[in-house]
N, C-alpha and C positions, 0 to 999 in steps of 0.2 A: 106913283109913290106919293106919300103924304108930304106936304110941305112942312118942314120943321123950321120953326123960327130960328134965325141966326143966333140970337141971344142964348137960347137953350142949347143949341149945338155947340156954341163956343164955351158955355159953362160945363157941359159934359166932357168936351175935349180937355178943358183945363183941369177938371177933377181927375180924369184918367191919367193925364200927363203928370199931375201932382202926385198921384198914388204911385205911378211907375218911378218917378224921380225919388220919392221917399224910400221905396224898396231898394233902388239902386244905391242910395245914400247909406241905408242900413247895412247892406251887403258890403259896400266899400269900407265902412267904418269897422265892421267885424274883420274883414280881410286885413285891414291896416293894423288892427290891434294884434291879430294872429301873427302877422309878419314881424311886428315889434317883439312879441314873445319869442319867436324863432330866432331872431337876431340876438336876443339876450342869452338864449340857450346855446346858440352857436358860439358866442363869446366865452361862455363858461367851458364848453367842450374844447375850444381852441386853447384856452388857458391850461386846462388839464393836460392836453396833448403836448404843449410846450414843456410843461413841468415833467411829464413822463419822458419826453425825448432828452431833456437835460439829465434826468436821473439815469437813463440808459447809457448816455455818453459817459457819465461819471463812473458808472459800474464797469463799463467796457474799458475805460482807461485805467481803472484800478486793477482790473483782472488781467488785461493784456498789455498794459503800458501805453505810452503815447507814440504815435507814428513819428512825430517831429524829434523825439529823443530816442535814438537807437540803443542807448545804454539802459533805458528804462523799459523792462519787459514785463513788469507787473507781477502779480501773484502767481500767474500761470508758470512763469519761469522758475519761481521758487518751488512750486509744487513739482515741476519736472526735475529740478535738481534734487529734491528730497527723494523722489521716486527713483532716480538713478543711483543715489547713495544706498537706498534700501535694497535695490537690485544687486549692487555690489556686495553688500553684507550677506544677502541670501546666497549669492554665488560662492562666496568664501566659506560660509557655513556648510554649504552643500559639498564642497570639495574636501572639507576636513574629514579625516577618517577617525578622528578622536571623538566623534559624536556618539559612538557606541559606548554605552555605559550600563552598568548593572543596576537594576532597581531591586530594592529589598521588598517592595510591596507586591511584586509579581512572582507567582510560583511557576516553575518550569513544568 
């Protein structure tokens, strides 16, 4: 093998190491900026999820009442009550025999 002077070998190794460290630094910087972007996006998504969860809890308590208040049954209880009343009216009307009436606009 040919004898390579130490100064040239040292310079080549220094240049190669410098190029490798520069590439590693560029990659590290890009990864770090990408991680920062992802953290910002994650914060926005987390904020939206918290808002959504709060809205769902509000809607559920409005619709079905609150568990800690047994007398508060929400809109669902009112809808059930209205449905029960309508069913009673339908049953009463169905039982009435006086529903048969003559119509003038229908020919026999």
